[in-house]
C-alpha positions in Angstrom: 19.3 54.3 17.5 18.2 53.7 13.9 15.5 51.4 12.7 17.9 48.9 11.2 19.8 48.8 14.5 16.6 48.0 16.3 15.9 45.2 13.9 19.3 43.9 14.5 18.9 44.1 18.3 15.6 42.2 18.0 17.5 39.4 16.2 20.2 39.3 18.9 17.6 39.0 21.6 15.9 36.2 19.7 19.2 34.3 19.4 19.7 34.8 23.1 16.2 33.4 23.7 17.1 30.2 21.9 20.3 29.9 23.9 18.3 30.0 27.1 16.8 26.6 26.3 20.3 25.1 26.5 21.2 27.1 29.6 18.5 25.7 31.8 16.3 22.8 30.9 13.8 23.7 33.7 12.4 26.3 31.3 10.9 23.4 29.2 8.5 22.4 32.0 6.0 25.2 31.8 5.5 25.1 28.0 4.9 21.3 28.0 2.3 21.7 30.9 0.6 24.5 29.0 0.4 22.5 25.7 -0.9 19.4 27.3 -3.3 21.5 29.4 -4.8 23.0 26.3 -5.7 19.5 25.0 -7.2 18.5 28.4 -9.2 21.7 28.6 -10.5 21.3 25.0 -11.6 17.7 25.7 -13.0 18.7 29.1 -15.0 21.6 27.5 -16.9 19.3 25.1 -17.3 16.4 27.5 -18.6 18.6 30.4 -21.0 20.7 28.2 -23.7 18.0 28.0 -23.7 17.6 31.8 -24.0 21.4 32.2 -26.8 21.6 29.6 -28.6 18.7 31.2 -28.4 20.3 34.7 -29.9 23.6 33.5 -32.2 21.9 30.9 -30.8 23.8 28.0 -29.4 22.9 24.6 -25.8 21.7 24.4 -25.5 22.6 20.8 -22.7 25.2 20.4 -24.7 26.8 17.6 -27.1 27.9 20.2 -24.6 30.6 21.3 -27.4 33.0 22.0 -28.5 30.9 25.0 -27.5 32.7 28.2 -26.6 29.5 29.9 -24.2 28.5 27.2 -22.6 31.9 27.1 -22.1 31.8 30.8 -20.6 28.3 30.6 -18.3 29.4 27.8 -17.2 32.5 29.6 -16.5 30.7 32.9 -14.6 27.9 31.1 -12.6 30.4 29.1 -11.8 32.4 32.3 -10.4 29.3 34.0 -8.2 28.6 30.9 -7.0 32.2 30.9 -6.2 32.2 34.6 -4.3 28.8 34.3 -2.3 29.9 31.2 -1.5 33.3 32.8 -0.5 31.8 36.1 1.9 29.4 34.3 3.1 32.2 32.1 3.9 34.3 35.1 5.9 31.4 36.6 7.8 31.0 33.3 8.6 34.7 33.2 10.1 34.6 36.6 12.2 31.5 35.7 13.5 33.3 32.6 14.4 36.3 34.8 16.4 34.0 37.2 18.3 32.5 34.3 19.0 36.0 32.9 20.5 36.7 36.3 22.8 33.7 36.0 20.9 31.6 38.5 19.7 28.0 38.2 16.0 28.3 38.1 13.4 25.8 39.2 9.7 25.3 38.5 8.9 25.7 42.2 10.5 29.1 42.3 8.4 30.2 39.4 5.3 28.9 41.1 6.1 30.7 44.3 6.5 34.0 42.5 3.3 33.5 40.6 1.4 32.7 43.8 2.8 35.9 45.4 1.3 37.9 42.5 -1.9 36.0 42.3 -4.2 39.0 42.7 -2.5 40.8 39.8 -2.7 37.6 37.7 -6.4 37.3 38.4 -7.0 41.0 37.4 -4.8 40.5 34.3 -6.8 37.4 33.3 -10.2 39.1 33.9 -9.3 42.2 31.8 -7.8 40.0 29.1 -10.9 37.9 28.9 -13.3 40.9 28.8 -11.2 42.5 26.0 -11.1 39.2 24.1 -14.9 38.7 24.4 -15.7 42.2 23.3 -13.4 42.0 20.3 -14.9 38.6 19.5 -18.5 39.9 19.6 -17.5 43.0 17.5 -15.8 40.7 14.9 -18.8 38.5 14.7 -21.1 41.5 14.1 -18.8 43.2 11.6 -19.3 42.2 8.0 -16.7 44.3 6.2 -13.2 42.9 5.6 -11.7 46.2 6.7 -13.6 46.2 10.0 -12.6 42.6 10.7 -9.0 43.5 9.9 -9.1 46.4 12.2 -10.5 44.3 15.0 -7.9 41.6 14.4 -5.2 44.3 14.6 -6.6 45.5 17.9 -6.5 41.9 19.2 -2.9 41.6 18.0 -1.9 44.8 19.8 -3.7 43.7 22.9 -1.8 40.4 22.8 1.6 42.0 22.5 0.7 44.4 25.3 -0.2 41.5 27.5 3.2 39.9 26.8 4.9 43.0 28.2 2.6 43.6 31.1 3.1 40.1 32.5 6.9 40.3 33.0 6.5 43.8 34.3 4.2 42.4 37.1 6.4 39.4 37.8 10.0 40.5 37.6 9.5 43.9 39.3 7.4 45.1 42.2 4.9 46.8 39.9 1.2 45.9 40.2 -1.1 45.4 37.3 -2.1 49.1 36.9 1.5 50.4 37.1 2.6 47.7 34.6 -0.1 48.9 32.1 1.0 52.5 32.6 4.5 51.5 31.7 3.3 50.3 28.3 3.8 53.8 26.9 7.5 53.0 26.8 6.9 50.1 24.5 6.3 52.5 21.6 10.1 52.9 21.4 10.6 49.2 20.8 8.1 48.5 18.1 10.8 47.4 15.6 12.1 44.8 18.0 8.5 43.6 18.5 7.8 43.6 14.8 10.9 41.6 13.8 9.9 38.9 16.3 6.2 38.8 15.5 6.7 38.7 11.8 9.6 36.3 11.6 8.7 33.9 14.4 5.0 33.7 13.4 6.0 33.0 9.8 8.3 30.2 11.0 5.6 28.6 13.2 3.1 28.8 10.4 5.4 27.1 8.0 6.4 24.4 10.5 2.7 23.8 11.4 1.7 23.5 7.7 4.5 20.9 7.2 3.4 19.0 10.3 -0.3 18.9 9.2 0.8 17.7 5.7 3.0 15.0 7.3 0.2 13.9 9.6 -2.3 13.6 6.7 0.3 11.6 4.7 0.9 9.3 7.7 -2.9 8.9 8.2 -3.3 7.9 4.6 -0.5 5.4 4.7 -0.9 3.9 8.2 -4.4 4.8 9.2 -6.3 7.6 11.0 -5.3 6.7 14.5 -1.6 6.8 13.7 -1.9 10.0 11.8 -4.0 11.6 14.6 -1.5 10.5 17.2 1.4 12.0 15.3 -0.6 15.3 14.9 -1.3 15.4 18.6 2.4 14.9 19.5 3.5 17.5 16.9 0.8 19.9 18.2 2.1 19.7 21.7 5.7 20.2 20.6 5.0 23.1 18.4 2.8 24.8 21.0 5.3 24.2 23.7 8.2 25.6 21.6 6.1 28.7 20.5 5.0 29.3 24.1 8.6 29.0 25.4 10.2 31.3 22.9 7.4 33.9 23.2 7.8 34.0 27.0 11.6 34.1 26.9 11.8 36.8 24.2 9.3 39.2 25.7 10.7 38.8 29.2 14.2 39.6 27.9 12.8 42.4 25.7 11.2 43.9 28.8 14.3 43.5 31.0 16.8 44.8 28.4 14.9 47.6 26.6 12.4 48.8 29.1 14.1 48.1 32.5 17.6 48.7 30.9 19.1 45.6 32.6 22.4 44.1 31.5 22.3 40.5 30.5 25.5 38.4 30.0 26.1 37.4 26.4 23.9 40.1 24.9 25.5 43.0 23.1 23.1 45.5 21.6 23.7 48.4 19.2 23.4 51.6 21.3 
């Protein structure tokens, strides 16, 4: 299979991903929950920080990052967020798998599958958090642009790897370790990954820029509260859409190009 054929296959999988939204509206549930959860977690982080700081008699100033208590608070809070997002992502991946099989999926079926794989999800979350924190510390200590770029690239590769490991754990009987081992096969599908990451990220960035500009304009014309409310709504919608398409695309990518499953309506160039 040539490089251009792989790019074309990536585009076909992306189009199929979009069609899945029409096939089963249940797929919209998880992205909305994740998007709204992010706002709740963000508010909860800043509101609960003073209570945490008061209890341990430490500074609640985020600039005091060197404080061991604050680092512990940040790590624990982030771990909870990662577990929650991964758990819901696992449920979503299973729901996509059911739709790909021609079934009518439900949120409850996704939750049941995620609960069944809870130990792998916890391990996945822990490893993801450790890698993220290590890269974050390295990036903070690195002063050169080249070094920061390299660390950013490693973070990107790690993120893509996670998107393939999750469906491997959920739609098959593989555990976390076996799913990571299977990543070596993803080298063959780099063009399909690239066409999605480059194209879809550019689209989301452009749409986000337009949304921010529109929110600022509305805030100037009708007041800060109206503008902020519009921005919050648009943020939830954009985040939900990006989360949904990411999960559908990488689950289908895994099923079709790594597991070699046939999906109705998808014709790839051999």
